[in-house]
Structure formats: structure tokens, C-alpha cells
N, C-alpha and C positions, 0 to 999 in steps of 0.2 A: 340702348331703353334692352332693359332688363324680358321680354315680354311675359314671361312666367311671374314674377319678381315686379318691375313695377310697369302701371300700366304708362300710358303715350300725353297721356295729362297731368303726369302725379309730379310734386315738385323736381327741379332742376336743380336749384340752385346757383351756385355759381353758374354763365354762359357758358357752352363748352366750344369746340371748333366748330359747327354745322357750318355756321354761316361765310365759316376762313371757306370749309372746302368745298363749295356749293360756289363762291367768287370763284374758285379756278374751275369748274364746272363753267356759267357763265359766260366765264373771259379765250374759252377757246375758239378760238376762228373758224371753227369750223360750228357751230352751235347754231347759225342758224340754218344751216345746210342741214342737219340732224330736222330740227325741226318741223323743216318742209317739209324733208324726205317723210322722217315719220307718219306726218297730216296726208301725206300726199298731193301737198301744193306746188305745180307747176311740174307735174308727173304727166307724161305723157296718157293716156287710155290707154289702161290693160294693163300698166307698170304697175307693179306689187306693192301698194305702200300700207303700213302694218294696221291690226288690226284694232290694237289699242287706238287707234286714231279714233273708232268711233265710240271709242268708251261713252263719253260725257254728249255724246246729239244722239244715240239711239233712239229710236221713239221720241224725240225732244226731250229727252235730258232728263234722269232722275228726280232734276231739283225743281221741276218746273210747279207749278202752285196745285193743278187738278192732283198729284201725287204727294209732293214733296213730305209727306206726315206719314211716309208708310210706300213698303217695298212693293211691289209689282213685276207681273213676269219676265218684262222689259228688262229691269235691274240684275235677275237673274243672265240674263244675257247680256250683258252689255260686261258683268265682270267675265266674264268666259274669254271675251277680247284681252283681255289682262289676262291670260291664262291659268285661269282657275276654279272653277266650277264649286256650287255648292251646294252641297247634298239635301236631296225632298228630305227628309223629316226635317228640316229644318223649320224652326215655325218663327218665322219673321213678323207675324202678326202679335208680339206681344213686346215688342217695339214702335210702332207709331206710339205712344204718349211722350216714349223719352223724345221722340225727330220732334215732337213738333216741343219742345223747351229748346231745342238745338235752333241758334239761328242760320236761316235756308240765303240772306243776305248781306251778310256780313265776311268780309275779306280775312284772312287770320291776321292778317299787318296791324289791320284796326280793332282784334277785339278785346274786349275785356280779358284777363286772364282769371278772372273765374269762369273763365266759357271752356278752357278746358283744363281745369285743374280737378285734380279728385275730387269726385260726390257730384261733381257738375252733369246733367243730363250727354253730354258725350262722351264723357269715362264708361256712364253706367254701361251709357248703346255695346261699346263696345268693349265691355268686360261680357256683359249679356250673348254678345252677337260672339264671342272670343272663348266663350268655354260652352258653344252646342256645340254638337258631334260635328266633329269633322271640322268644325271651322281653323280653330285657330287665330292665330293674330294675324297672319296678312290677308288670310277672306277678310275676316273683318275687317280690317284697315281701308280694302277696296269697296266696302260695301256702302260705310259711311263716307269714303270719299266718294260715289258716289250718286247719294243724297245728297253732299254736302261743298259741294268741289271747291267752294271758292276760302273754307274755313278749314275742314281737315282733309292732308295732304291722304297721300297713297305712300304708305312703309312697310316697304316686301323687300326681302333677304339685299334685296341692291342696290337697293337708297343706302341701307343699313351697313352695303359694305362700303357702299364709299361716301356715306358723309359720317358713320359712326353712330354709334348705340349709347347715349344718354340715360341716365335714368329716366327724362320727359325727353321726348323729339318734339309732341308737339311745340312741347315751351319751349322751349330749345331754339325751333325754327322761327317764331310768333317770337322770341329775345332780336335771331338774326334778321329777319323782315319789318322791322318796328328803329331801328340803330340807326345812326348819320338821318333821321329823318326821310324813314323810309328804302333808302337808297336802296337796298335787294330787291326792296318789290320793284319798285317803282324799273328796274333793272327788264325784271322778269315782264316786265309791261311791254315794257322797248324793247325789247326781242319777240316777245307775240305778233306787235307790229311790224317791224323788221322782215319777219318770216311770213306775214300776210295770214298771220292765222285772227280769226274770227273771234271775235268778244267773248264768248259762248264756253270758249278756250282757257280757264283760268289759272290767275300769274302759281300760283300749287303745281297744277298738269306742265305748264311749262319747266315749272324745279325738275319734277319727276320727269319728264319725256327727255327731256334734257341729262339729266343723270344717268338716267338707264341707257341712251348713244352712247356718250362718251365708256359708258362700265357696261357691255351686255351681258345676261348671264352667263355665257355661256366663258366669260373670259374672270371671272371675277371669283377669289380666293379663298372670300371668306366665312365662314361659317353660316 
């Protein structure tokens, strides 16, 4: 995705290599251990789990019914666990109407293509966030992933480096998850179970963590 030209929901045409690259990550022998280590599963008391393991669970989650359609102070703290900070002047209250138009109970693999297409509430919310003062495409994506963890993936420089940047990452990932009777989506759910993670960790978040652990930021060389 060229974050300055084509947004995450724009039309991508032919399927990209996103699915192929993700399968390579998920087929690695270390993937279950990586997931358990990231979320602190089975670690002794005091062992250093990753702060990002609290992203979806902080204050009960950003998609719980009471707060699903508005950003809260807890959401801003949650994205800090993913190593980004939302600037104080950002007017997140502008997004409530758009959030109401984004399904909160739908997996990306099951979503209609229009839900992540150009002009959709999700795409417009991403654009509005991206253009806010000192936000940009990375923070915009992480804020939306907090509010809609089953539908909208984290997409940052590490994920882009590992999986590529097609004209539409959301669309390409959706296609990959739906191929072969949703084989990749079910693979992610199987890894979640094997790692002992709760169901509140979405398939998309399993993918994000697996990629991040296999391709840590200090080592990646992509722009």
C-alpha cells in the first residue's frame, strides 16, 4: 500500500502475494512459541511479556458494546502498547458516526468486499484519522484495529515489510483469508488455540503478532 496515494481499502485488482508471504510465517516451527511468548502464556511470574499483549484486552477491549462506536482514553493508552502515541490535539470525537457504520462483529474473512472498499465508513475513518495532526497511516491503522479487531488489521512498517504493500492491503488480506474455504483464516484460529490464547485475540491479531515476532522492527530493512 502506498499510504499517500492508495488507502487500505482501495481496489487492488489481482490478488497479491500477501497470502503466500503470510503462510510462510505461519508455517514456521517457532510460530506457536512466538505467540505464547508475546502474550505471556506459560511464563513465570515477573517474566517479561510484551506490552503489546495488552492491546486488545486493556479496559475490556475497544470493541465492547459500551464503547465500540467512540474512542476513549483507554484506546489511546492501548495503542501506546504498540509503540505509537496519539497526539493530544486529535479530535477523535469526529469519528463516532463513521464507527457506527463499521461492523463490530464481523471477521475480515466473512466481510463483504464493500466494507473495506473506497468510500466505505472504514476507509473514510482511516482517511480522516490519517490526515489528523501527527497521526499518519500507521497510527490510524492501529486505532481502527483497536476498535474493530476482527475486521481491520494492524498495518505498520513491519507488516508492510514482511507482507508487502499492495494498492489495497485490507482487500488483499481479505482475499487471502477467503481462499480455499477460508483455509488461512482457520489456520490462524488453530494457532490461537494451540498457543492457548483467548478468543478475544482475533485471527487478524494472531497474524500481526506472528509477523512481528518473525520480523522484528530492529531487523527489518524495508522503507
